C-alpha positions as CSV (number, residue, x, y, z in Angstrom):
1,M,101.4,83.6,247.3
2,R,104.4,84.9,249.1
3,K,104.3,88.6,250.0
4,E,107.0,90.9,248.6
5,A,109.5,92.1,251.2
6,L,108.6,95.4,252.8
7,W,111.0,95.7,255.7
8,T,114.1,96.0,253.6
9,K,117.2,97.9,254.8
10,G,116.4,100.8,252.6
11,F,112.8,101.1,253.9
12,I,113.9,100.9,257.5
13,N,116.5,103.5,256.9
14,I,114.1,105.9,255.2
15,C,111.6,105.5,258.0
16,V,114.2,106.1,260.8
17,S,115.8,109.0,258.9
18,N,112.4,110.5,258.4
19,F,111.6,110.0,262.1
20,F,114.7,112.0,263.2
21,L,113.9,114.7,260.6
22,F,110.5,115.2,262.0
23,L,111.6,114.8,265.6
24,T,113.9,117.8,265.1
25,F,111.1,119.7,263.4
26,Y,108.5,119.1,266.2
27,Y,111.0,119.5,269.0
28,L,111.8,123.0,267.7
29,L,108.3,123.8,266.7
30,V,107.2,123.6,270.3
31,S,110.3,125.0,272.0
32,M,111.0,128.0,269.8
33,P,107.8,130.0,270.6
34,V,108.5,129.6,274.3
35,Y,112.2,130.4,273.8
36,A,111.3,133.6,271.8
37,I,108.8,134.8,274.5
38,E,110.8,133.9,277.7
39,K,114.4,134.3,276.6
40,L,114.3,136.8,273.7
41,H,111.4,138.8,275.2
42,G,109.4,138.7,272.0
43,Q,105.6,139.1,271.7
44,Q,103.2,136.2,271.2
45,S,102.6,137.3,267.6
46,N,106.4,137.1,267.0
47,A,106.5,133.7,268.5
48,G,103.9,132.4,266.1
49,L,105.8,134.0,263.2
50,I,108.9,131.9,264.1
51,V,106.9,128.8,263.2
52,T,105.3,130.4,260.1
53,V,108.6,131.6,258.6
54,F,110.1,128.1,258.8
55,L,107.1,126.6,257.1
56,I,106.9,129.3,254.4
57,S,110.5,128.4,253.4
58,A,109.7,124.7,253.4
59,I,106.6,125.2,251.3
60,A,108.2,127.6,248.8
61,V,111.2,125.2,248.1
62,R,109.1,122.1,247.6
63,P,108.1,122.8,244.0
64,V,111.8,123.3,243.1
65,A,112.8,120.2,245.0
66,G,110.1,118.1,243.4
67,N,111.2,119.2,239.9
68,V,114.9,118.6,240.4
69,L,114.6,115.2,242.0
70,Q,114.6,113.4,238.7
71,K,117.2,115.6,237.1
72,F,119.9,115.4,239.7
73,G,118.8,112.2,241.5
74,K,116.6,111.6,244.5
75,K,119.4,110.4,246.7
76,S,121.6,113.4,245.9
77,I,118.8,115.8,246.7
78,L,118.0,114.0,250.0
79,I,121.6,114.1,251.1
80,L,122.1,117.7,250.2
81,S,118.9,118.7,252.0
82,L,119.8,116.7,255.1
83,I,123.3,118.4,255.2
84,I,121.6,121.8,255.0
85,Y,119.2,120.8,257.7
86,F,122.0,119.6,260.1
87,V,124.4,122.5,259.4
88,V,121.7,125.2,259.9
89,S,120.6,123.6,263.2
90,L,124.1,124.5,264.6
91,F,123.3,128.2,264.0
92,Y,120.5,128.3,266.7
93,F,123.3,128.9,269.2
94,F,124.1,132.3,267.9
95,P,121.0,134.6,267.5
96,H,120.1,136.8,270.4
97,S,117.2,138.6,268.8
98,I,113.9,137.7,267.2
99,K,115.2,139.0,263.8
100,G,118.3,136.8,263.9
101,L,116.2,133.8,264.9
102,L,113.8,134.4,262.0
103,I,116.7,134.3,259.5
104,V,117.9,131.0,260.9
105,R,114.4,129.6,260.9
106,A,113.9,130.6,257.2
107,I,117.1,128.9,256.0
108,H,116.4,125.8,258.2
109,G,113.0,125.5,256.5
110,I,114.6,125.2,253.1
111,G,116.4,122.0,254.2
112,F,113.3,120.6,255.7
113,G,111.2,121.3,252.6
114,M,113.7,119.6,250.3
115,A,114.3,116.7,252.7
116,T,110.6,115.9,253.2
117,T,109.9,116.0,249.5
118,A,112.8,113.7,248.6
119,A,112.1,111.3,251.4
120,G,108.4,111.1,250.5
121,T,109.3,110.3,246.9
122,I,112.1,107.8,247.6
123,V,109.9,105.8,250.0
124,V,107.4,105.1,247.2
125,D,110.2,103.5,245.2
126,L,111.2,101.4,248.2
127,I,107.7,99.9,248.9
128,P,106.5,97.0,246.8
129,N,103.5,97.8,244.7
130,S,101.5,95.0,246.3
131,R,102.1,96.6,249.8
132,R,101.9,100.3,248.9
133,G,99.2,101.2,251.4
134,E,100.7,99.2,254.2
135,G,104.2,100.7,253.6
136,M,102.9,104.2,253.5
137,G,101.0,103.6,256.7
138,Y,104.2,102.6,258.5
139,F,106.1,105.5,256.9
140,S,103.5,108.0,258.1
141,M,103.9,106.4,261.6
142,S,107.5,107.7,261.7
143,M,106.0,111.2,261.4
144,N,103.2,110.5,263.9
145,I,105.6,109.2,266.6
146,A,107.9,112.2,266.1
147,M,104.8,114.4,266.3
148,V,104.3,113.1,269.9
149,I,107.9,112.6,271.2
150,G,109.2,115.9,269.7
151,P,106.9,118.2,271.6
152,F,107.3,116.3,274.8
153,F,111.1,116.7,274.8
154,G,110.8,120.2,273.4
155,L,108.7,121.4,276.4
156,M,111.0,119.5,278.8
157,A,114.0,121.2,277.2
158,V,112.7,124.7,277.2
159,H,111.6,124.6,280.9
160,S,114.2,122.4,282.5
161,W,117.4,122.5,280.4
162,N,119.9,125.3,279.6
163,I,119.8,126.8,276.1
164,N,122.9,125.1,274.9
165,S,121.6,121.7,275.9
166,M,118.3,122.4,274.2
167,F,119.9,123.3,270.8
168,L,122.5,120.5,271.1
169,L,119.8,117.9,271.1
170,A,118.2,119.4,268.1
171,S,121.5,119.4,266.2
172,F,122.1,115.8,267.3
173,C,118.8,114.6,266.0
174,A,119.4,116.4,262.7
175,F,122.8,114.8,262.4
176,L,121.3,111.3,263.0
177,S,118.8,111.9,260.2
178,F,121.7,112.8,257.8
179,V,123.9,109.8,258.8
180,I,121.0,107.3,258.5
181,G,119.8,108.9,255.2
182,F,123.3,108.6,253.8
183,F,123.0,104.8,253.9
184,I,119.6,104.7,252.1
185,H,119.8,102.7,248.9
186,V,117.6,104.0,246.1
187,P,116.3,101.3,243.7
188,P,117.9,101.3,240.2
189,I,114.5,102.4,238.8
190,E,115.7,105.9,239.3
191,N,118.4,105.4,236.6
192,K,116.4,103.4,234.1
193,S,115.5,106.4,232.1
194,T,118.1,108.9,231.1
195,S,115.5,111.3,229.6
196,Y,115.5,113.3,232.8
197,V,119.1,114.2,232.6
198,N,118.7,116.6,229.7
199,K,115.0,117.5,230.5
200,K,114.3,121.1,231.4
201,V,112.9,121.6,234.9
202,S,109.2,122.2,234.4
203,F,107.0,124.2,236.7
204,H,103.6,123.3,235.4
205,L,101.0,123.1,238.1
206,S,100.6,119.4,237.6
207,N,104.3,119.0,238.4
208,I,103.9,120.9,241.6
209,L,100.6,119.5,243.0
210,E,98.9,116.2,242.6
211,P,95.3,117.1,241.7
212,A,93.8,114.0,243.1
213,A,95.3,114.7,246.5
214,V,94.5,118.5,246.7
215,K,91.1,118.3,248.3
216,I,91.9,116.0,251.1
217,S,95.2,117.9,251.6
218,I,93.3,121.2,252.0
219,V,91.1,119.6,254.6
220,A,94.2,118.3,256.4
221,G,95.7,121.8,256.3
222,L,92.5,123.3,257.8
223,F,92.6,120.9,260.7
224,G,96.4,121.5,261.0
225,M,95.6,125.1,261.8
226,V,93.9,124.0,265.0
227,Y,96.6,121.5,265.9
228,S,99.2,124.3,265.5
229,T,97.6,126.2,268.3
230,I,98.5,123.3,270.6
231,L,102.0,122.7,269.3
232,S,102.9,126.4,269.5
233,F,101.1,127.6,272.6
234,I,99.9,124.7,274.9
235,S,102.9,125.3,277.2
236,V,102.2,129.0,277.4
237,F,98.6,128.3,278.2
238,A,99.5,125.7,280.8
239,K,101.9,128.2,282.4
240,E,99.2,130.8,282.6
241,E,97.0,128.3,284.5
242,G,99.8,127.3,286.8
243,L,100.4,123.9,285.2
244,S,103.8,124.4,283.5
245,S,105.3,121.5,285.5
246,V,102.9,119.0,283.7
247,S,102.6,120.7,280.3
248,G,105.0,118.2,278.6
249,Y,102.9,115.3,279.7
250,F,100.0,116.6,277.6
251,F,101.7,114.9,274.7
252,V,102.3,111.7,276.7
253,M,98.6,111.3,277.3
254,Y,98.0,112.3,273.7
255,A,100.3,109.5,272.5
256,V,99.0,106.8,274.8
257,I,95.4,107.3,273.7
258,M,96.4,107.6,270.1
259,L,98.4,104.4,270.1
260,L,95.7,102.5,272.0
261,A,93.0,103.6,269.5
262,R,95.1,103.0,266.4
263,P,94.5,99.2,266.0
264,F,90.7,99.7,266.3
265,A,90.7,102.7,264.0
266,G,92.7,100.8,261.4
267,K,90.4,97.8,261.5
268,W,87.3,100.0,261.2
269,F,88.9,102.0,258.4
270,D,89.4,98.7,256.4
271,Q,86.0,97.2,257.1
272,Y,83.7,100.3,257.0
273,G,85.6,102.9,255.1
274,A,87.3,106.2,255.9
275,N,84.2,108.1,257.0
276,M,83.6,105.6,259.8
277,I,86.8,107.0,261.4
278,I,86.8,110.6,260.1
279,Y,83.4,111.9,261.2
280,P,83.5,110.6,264.8
281,C,87.1,111.7,265.2
282,I,86.3,115.2,264.1
283,I,83.6,115.4,266.7
284,I,85.9,114.0,269.4
285,F,88.6,116.5,268.4
286,S,86.1,119.4,268.7
287,I,85.0,118.2,272.2
288,G,88.7,117.9,273.2
289,M,89.4,121.5,272.3
290,F,86.2,122.6,274.1
291,V,87.4,120.7,277.3
292,L,90.8,122.3,276.9
293,S,89.3,125.8,276.8
294,N,87.6,125.1,280.1
295,M,90.7,123.6,281.8
296,H,91.6,124.7,285.3
297,T,93.1,121.5,286.7
298,A,95.7,118.9,285.6
299,T,93.0,116.3,285.5
300,V,90.9,118.2,282.9
301,F,94.1,119.1,281.1
302,F,94.9,115.4,280.6
303,I,91.3,114.5,279.7
304,A,91.5,117.1,276.9
305,A,94.8,115.6,275.8
306,G,93.3,112.2,275.6
307,L,90.3,113.4,273.6
308,I,92.5,115.3,271.2
309,G,94.8,112.3,270.8
310,L,91.9,110.1,270.0
311,G,90.4,112.6,267.6
312,Y,93.2,114.4,265.8
313,G,95.6,111.5,266.3
314,S,93.4,109.3,264.1
315,L,92.6,112.0,261.6
316,F,96.1,112.8,260.4
317,P,97.1,109.3,259.2
318,S,93.7,108.8,257.7
319,F,93.9,111.9,255.7
320,Q,97.5,111.1,254.5
321,T,96.5,107.6,253.5
322,I,93.6,108.9,251.4
323,A,95.9,111.5,249.8
324,V,98.5,108.9,248.7
325,Q,96.0,106.2,247.6
326,S,94.0,108.8,245.6
327,A,96.9,109.2,243.2
328,E,98.2,106.9,240.4
329,P,101.1,104.8,241.5
330,E,103.7,106.8,239.6
331,R,102.5,110.1,241.2
332,R,102.2,109.0,244.8
333,G,105.5,110.7,245.7
334,L,104.0,114.0,244.4
335,A,100.8,113.3,246.3
336,T,102.9,113.0,249.5
337,A,104.6,116.3,248.7
338,T,101.2,117.9,248.0
339,F,99.8,116.6,251.3
340,L,102.7,117.8,253.3
341,S,102.9,121.2,251.6
342,L,99.2,122.0,252.2
343,F,99.3,120.5,255.7
344,D,102.4,122.6,256.6
345,T,100.6,125.7,255.1
346,G,97.9,125.1,257.7
347,I,100.4,124.7,260.5
348,G,102.2,127.9,259.5
349,I,99.1,130.0,259.1
350,G,97.6,128.6,262.3
351,S,100.7,129.3,264.3
352,F,100.8,132.9,263.3
353,L,97.1,133.5,263.8
354,A,97.2,131.7,267.1
355,G,99.8,134.2,268.3
356,V,97.9,137.2,267.2
357,I,94.4,136.0,268.3
358,G,95.8,134.6,271.6
359,E,97.3,138.0,272.4
360,I,94.0,139.7,271.8
361,V,91.4,137.4,273.4
362,G,93.6,135.0,275.4
363,F,94.3,131.3,274.8
364,R,91.2,130.1,276.7
365,H,89.0,131.8,274.1
366,L,91.3,130.8,271.3
367,Y,90.8,127.1,272.1
368,L,87.0,127.7,272.5
369,Y,86.8,129.3,269.1
370,S,88.9,126.4,267.7
371,S,86.3,123.8,268.9
372,I,83.7,125.7,266.8
373,Y,86.0,126.0,263.9
374,I,86.6,122.2,263.8
375,L,82.8,121.7,263.3
376,I,83.0,124.1,260.4
377,C,85.9,122.1,259.0
378,L,83.6,119.0,259.2
379,A,81.2,120.7,256.8
380,V,84.1,121.6,254.5
381,Y,85.3,117.9,254.5
382,Y,81.8,116.8,253.6
383,L,81.4,119.4,250.8
384,L,84.8,118.7,249.2
385,L,84.8,114.9,249.4
386,R,81.1,113.9,249.1
387,K,81.3,113.5,245.3
388,K,84.2,111.1,245.6
389,E,82.9,109.1,248.7
390,K,81.4,106.2,246.8
391,S,84.3,105.8,244.4
392,L,87.2,106.7,246.6
393,F,86.3,104.8,249.8
394,S,85.2,101.7,248.0
395,K,88.7,101.1,246.5
396,G,89.8,99.2,249.6
397,L,92.1,101.8,250.9
398,K,94.7,100.5,253.3
399,S,94.2,101.7,256.8
400,P,96.8,104.0,258.3
401,S,97.6,101.4,260.9
402,N,98.5,98.7,258.5
């Protein structure tokens, strides 16, 4: 039987647009805390707040975006959100204080929250039912790759480029996301029912969160809190240790190991189930953070990056695949929004706490405590998911690498 087409023009466009959307996000996520500390002379707690404010806005707007998608059209909401995302990116040139930067970040987060919700919903319509897991795996890869490339260029920009060049690249990436998103063709299924046109926007909890995806999304958010300490402050820590010249290559090593491990992780995910990947990777992630906390040389710095890339780099797509596949087909877009909202909550909270705790105990101790916290999260994963293990992981979930 011939497979239904996956790599359609619409699917390729949504993946590429989503890549530039998240590339802008991660590029600024890493560069903004350093910019706030070094250029605007803010405290470390303020630097973490710059990340948190952005994500609070994104999380707050997602329920609204999720409810109006059907009423006003998924494509319309996507284009509106990408316009907001691009236009606001141009305002980073102007603030010269932490307060002004926080305002820009808050408004920018609105566009990001709307765009990620719309894109996550549209992609479900673009993927054939028979290749849902495979398609979502590739779609998540657009975020995974941006998660690596964005921080690398963000650290390079903040240390080696002038401010105008740094913000110009962010605006250009946001612009590309909008232009490519404009050419996405949403399947006619969106217009088959006219009942949404006159339907009142509902804010019932079931229309905001997908219950089947909540537990695994909470777990992802808990692990996201740890990863946020790397995204927000790895360059600051590296500078304290006299390694600022190689800090950007942390994410290169992370990416190389993650991509090398992905085919094996995907095969084992399919053959033996999610836990064959998740439990070992949690342990490896914890070891990586412990090694990072004892880092004094570039060699140890890169070893830690490789371990974290192998551990966390395999966890994120595994968690997202479980979240999407846990939901009924017609609610997988909402499952994606649920996953991203709770994951972003973890990133936002973690960035703020990392700034506060790092200022009190130092980043070396912060990363040491994080390695212990990861093991606690392992127990949380077991307690939350153990009742579903037999039913959930025997459904033949598609691996995140498919």
